[in-house]
Each structure stands twice: as C-alpha cells, then as structure tokens.
C-alpha positions as semicolon CSV with decimal commas, in nm:
position;residue;x (nm);y (nm);z (nm)
1;X;-4,074;-3,074;3,932
2;X;-4,407;-2,943;3,785
3;X;-4,492;-2,754;4,139
4;X;-4,183;-2,559;4,073
5;X;-4,293;-2,476;3,738
6;X;-4,650;-2,362;3,845
7;X;-4,464;-2,139;4,112
8;X;-4,263;-1,978;3,849
9;X;-4,596;-1,935;3,630
10;X;-4,761;-1,748;3,903
11;X;-4,454;-1,521;3,966
12;X;-4,480;-1,411;3,637
13;X;-4,816;-1,344;3,572
14;X;-4,855;-1,236;3,907
15;X;-5,253;-1,199;3,849
16;X;-5,226;-1,016;3,573
17;X;-5,388;-1,056;3,264
18;X;-5,054;-1,111;3,027
19;X;-5,072;-1,169;2,697
20;X;-4,768;-1,213;2,460
21;X;-5,032;-1,141;2,153
22;X;-4,991;-0,789;1,964
23;X;-5,283;-0,573;2,035
24;X;-5,401;-0,537;1,671
25;X;-5,742;-0,306;1,578
26;X;-6,026;-0,430;1,421
27;X;-6,083;-0,462;1,017
28;X;-6,013;-0,112;0,826
29;X;-5,811;0,062;1,124
30;X;-5,426;0,085;1,102
31;X;-5,251;-0,068;1,402
32;X;-4,934;0,130;1,527
33;X;-4,624;0,005;1,675
34;X;-4,390;0,192;1,803
35;X;-4,011;0,031;1,847
36;X;-3,761;0,202;2,139
37;X;-3,462;0,080;2,261
38;X;-3,103;0,218;2,223
39;X;-2,897;0,138;1,981
40;X;-2,707;-0,154;1,879
41;X;-3,011;-0,410;2,023
42;X;-3,158;-0,543;1,716
43;X;-3,372;-0,315;1,660
44;X;-3,422;-0,247;1,307
45;X;-3,352;-0,600;1,285
46;X;-3,647;-0,721;1,468
47;X;-3,890;-0,492;1,313
48;X;-3,745;-0,639;0,981
49;X;-3,882;-1,031;1,140
50;X;-4,154;-0,898;1,281
51;X;-4,323;-0,742;0,946
52;X;-4,208;-1,049;0,767
53;X;-4,401;-1,247;1,041
54;X;-4,710;-1,044;0,954
55;X;-4,656;-1,069;0,611
56;X;-4,681;-1,456;0,612
57;X;-5,047;-1,378;0,818
58;X;-5,142;-1,168;0,541
59;X;-5,134;-0,838;0,689
60;X;-5,037;-0,598;0,468
61;X;-4,730;-0,433;0,710
62;X;-4,552;-0,052;0,589
63;X;-4,205;0,012;0,770
64;X;-4,158;0,366;0,865
65;X;-3,774;0,492;0,958
66;X;-3,797;0,760;1,227
67;X;-3,452;0,715;1,353
68;X;-3,355;1,002;1,189
69;X;-3,020;1,008;1,431
70;X;-2,825;0,706;1,353
71;X;-2,638;0,709;1,038
72;X;-2,735;0,459;0,798
73;X;-3,058;0,371;1,012
74;X;-3,283;0,463;0,700
75;X;-3,089;0,276;0,464
76;X;-3,081;-0,033;0,694
77;X;-3,490;-0,011;0,706
78;X;-3,507;0,041;0,373
79;X;-3,260;-0,235;0,279
80;X;-3,461;-0,504;0,478
81;X;-3,787;-0,358;0,368
82;X;-3,729;-0,464;0,028
83;X;-3,568;-0,812;0,138
84;X;-3,873;-0,848;0,259
85;X;-4,092;-0,674;0,028
86;X;-4,270;-0,459;0,213
87;X;-4,398;-0,104;0,156
88;X;-4,155;0,143;0,347
89;X;-4,106;0,493;0,408
90;X;-3,856;0,758;0,537
91;X;-3,638;1,041;0,419
92;X;-3,331;1,191;0,533
93;X;-3,537;1,449;0,704
94;X;-3,398;1,557;1,054
95;X;-3,720;1,579;1,238
96;X;-3,882;1,226;1,332
97;X;-4,237;1,322;1,409
98;X;-4,279;1,490;1,050
99;X;-4,104;1,151;0,896
100;X;-4,406;0,965;1,136
101;X;-4,685;1,170;0,999
102;X;-4,598;1,170;0,636
103;X;-4,536;0,751;0,650
104;X;-4,843;0,757;0,843
105;X;-5,050;0,927;0,575
106;X;-4,869;0,672;0,303
107;X;-4,989;0,397;0,533
108;X;-5,328;0,543;0,472
109;X;-5,351;0,542;0,109
110;X;-5,195;0,231;0,080
111;X;-5,465;0,054;0,274
112;X;-5,192;-0,114;0,534
113;X;-5,302;-0,349;0,804
114;X;-5,012;-0,242;1,028
115;X;-4,724;0,044;1,096
116;X;-4,393;-0,063;1,218
117;X;-4,171;0,243;1,337
118;X;-3,870;0,286;1,383
119;X;-3,690;0,541;1,658
120;X;-3,378;0,666;1,755
121;X;-3,236;0,508;2,074
122;X;-3,086;0,752;2,261
123;X;-3,123;0,697;2,573
124;X;-2,842;0,905;2,732
125;X;-3,014;1,254;2,643
126;X;-3,347;1,137;2,819
127;X;-3,509;1,484;2,809
128;X;-3,505;1,504;2,433
129;X;-3,568;1,163;2,401
130;X;-3,885;1,161;2,605
131;X;-3,971;1,476;2,385
132;X;-3,946;1,332;2,061
133;X;-4,155;0,993;2,163
134;X;-4,396;1,235;2,353
135;X;-4,404;1,447;2,001
136;X;-4,445;1,131;1,730
137;X;-4,736;1,015;1,976
138;X;-4,907;1,334;1,925
139;X;-4,870;1,315;1,565
140;X;-4,998;0,898;1,571
141;X;-5,308;1,029;1,733
142;X;-5,360;1,318;1,494
143;X;-5,332;1,147;1,178
144;X;-5,516;0,787;1,348
145;X;-5,747;0,957;1,574
146;X;-5,645;0,695;1,837
147;X;-5,347;0,580;2,078
148;X;-5,021;0,417;1,940
149;X;-5,148;0,019;1,979
150;X;-4,843;-0,087;2,102
151;X;-4,494;0,057;2,201
152;X;-4,232;-0,214;2,203
153;X;-3,906;-0,209;2,372
154;X;-3,638;-0,412;2,285
155;X;-3,343;-0,490;2,501
156;X;-3,030;-0,742;2,404
157;X;-3,100;-1,061;2,672
158;X;-2,718;-1,092;2,685
159;X;-2,662;-0,736;2,866
160;X;-2,819;-0,873;3,186
161;X;-2,813;-0,612;3,437
162;X;-2,753;-0,384;3,185
163;X;-3,068;-0,482;2,964
164;X;-3,292;-0,421;3,339
165;X;-3,191;-0,065;3,388
166;X;-3,271;0,019;3,020
167;X;-3,634;-0,102;3,057
168;X;-3,689;0,118;3,403
169;X;-3,482;0,410;3,196
170;X;-3,720;0,365;2,872
171;X;-4,038;0,286;3,107
172;X;-3,987;0,632;3,288
173;X;-4,038;0,809;2,984
174;X;-4,324;0,684;2,759
175;X;-4,582;0,377;2,779
176;X;-4,427;0,039;2,695
177;X;-4,658;-0,257;2,654
178;X;-4,389;-0,478;2,597
179;X;-4,041;-0,608;2,556
180;X;-3,877;-0,805;2,304
181;X;-3,584;-0,962;2,411
182;X;-3,306;-1,040;2,151
183;X;-2,985;-1,255;2,169
184;X;-3,186;-1,514;2,351
185;X;-2,948;-1,783;2,363
186;X;-2,979;-2,064;2,549
187;X;-3,214;-2,026;2,875
188;X;-2,903;-1,914;3,128
189;X;-2,937;-1,581;3,016
190;X;-3,315;-1,594;2,996
191;X;-3,341;-1,568;3,354
192;X;-3,319;-1,195;3,229
193;X;-3,721;-1,243;3,151
194;X;-3,824;-1,281;3,497
195;X;-3,559;-1,018;3,653
196;X;-3,776;-0,782;3,419
197;X;-4,097;-0,899;3,456
198;X;-4,037;-0,837;3,802
199;X;-3,850;-0,462;3,805
200;X;-4,087;-0,333;3,572
201;X;-4,397;-0,554;3,542
202;X;-4,432;-0,588;3,147
203;X;-4,494;-0,872;2,946
204;X;-4,261;-1,039;2,710
205;X;-4,402;-1,018;2,331
206;X;-4,105;-1,248;2,170
207;X;-3,775;-1,304;2,165
208;X;-3,497;-1,362;1,883
209;X;-3,222;-1,585;1,842
210;X;-3,076;-1,548;1,589
211;X;-3,023;-1,320;1,200
212;X;-3,270;-1,515;1,004
213;X;-3,637;-1,345;0,948
214;X;-3,805;-1,697;1,096
215;X;-3,565;-1,633;1,451
216;X;-3,789;-1,430;1,619
217;X;-4,118;-1,610;1,789
218;X;-4,410;-1,485;2,015
219;X;-4,289;-1,556;2,377
220;X;-4,460;-1,831;2,544
221;X;-4,385;-1,826;2,937
222;X;-4,492;-2,227;3,032
223;X;-4,253;-2,376;2,790
224;X;-4,007;-2,105;2,868
225;X;-3,965;-2,175;3,236
226;X;-3,985;-2,594;3,138
227;X;-3,688;-2,481;2,961
228;X;-3,547;-2,282;3,254
229;X;-3,620;-2,563;3,493
230;X;-3,468;-2,832;3,250
231;X;-3,083;-2,656;3,266
232;X;-3,129;-2,614;3,681
233;X;-3,175;-3,042;3,729
C-alpha cells in the first residue's frame, strides 16, 4: 500500500516545489491575499476562517470587501469581521478597485500584517471580471509597490467536474497561486484534489469541511492520499 501512496504523491507533486503554506511577506510589509471564485462556494466564510486562524498566530489581519455586486456581500464580511474581532473595510461603493485602494490605505494606517480581499464571483461575464481583477491587481501594486502575494481560488469540492471547469476558467483570467477546497466531507469527493492538480497544476493550500471557524486546515497531501487509500481498501 505504501508503494501506491508514494506513487500518488509523486503524481501530485510532479517534480514541482508545491507548498500549502501561505506566501507571507517579510517583517513590516503588508501581505496581500486576493480571493476569487464563483458565488456560493463559501468564499466569504473561507476568508473569515483564514482570518481567525491568522489572528490566532498573532497576525493583524484586515478584511476588505471588494465584492460590490452581490447584495449583502459587504455586510456578510463585515459581520464576520466583527465576530472574529478583525478590522474591516468596505463600502456600498460600486467600484471594487477604489474599495481596495481605500482598504489598503487603512491597512497601512493600522499597520496590518495581512489584507484578505474578497472579490465578486461572476464567471458568466468573463471579460468584465478579468478587467476588474486586473484593475484590482494594479491598485494593489500601486499601493504596496509590489505584486499580490497570493490569489486563492475557492472551489466547492462537492461540485466535482463543475469545480474543475471553474478552476480552468479562473486560471485563464488571472494568476492563481493556490486553491482552497470547501465542503470536503469524506475523501470520496476528495478525488477532485488529484484531478484538479492534474488539470490546472495548482497546489491546494487549504481544505474546509464545516461551518465553524476552526474547520479550515492547511492541506497535507500525504495524509490526504493515505485517507483516500484507506477508503479504497
């Protein structure tokens, strides 16, 4: 059995330096993490869970609500921010890029370590979304004078093939650095991890499997494959 596990591990890694760790920046520099993904995959909840996790690691985190399209998205993130006691920036203003600009200015004022940025999830209108994400990236580069540290794509693991096609679409419109898989209960659905890696060549950084703040864990390929293998036996 360990031979199969090793083989699967090699298939997953495929000669790349894959890391599930967040690419944090150095001392006194703001780390920026952009979240993308269609609506309903648990993007806002994922941001909150990650913020809570970072807070417990003594990092000062700010949540920025740049999903200005979905009704209630700003309020939802604001509600999460107050629940976990993290600073928040968001307005009902319609231009996401200027929300990001003002949010990052606030992040610098309060000397935040990390800015987690929520974005709209309309994949139907690729052209617009692409322009919007490019504009947001330019704003981040302008304010921080460096590029975005991470762009994480959030995917609902239970949607299987649909999740994989979302990954392909998003990868074609922006530079994704890693994936977060939500709603991963049991490893049966988890076969998606290997197929997504195979299709888009992106590492899974976190997996979410419930509603609580602690239900988001760094992804560990070895224990994942062992779990998968146990289910096959």
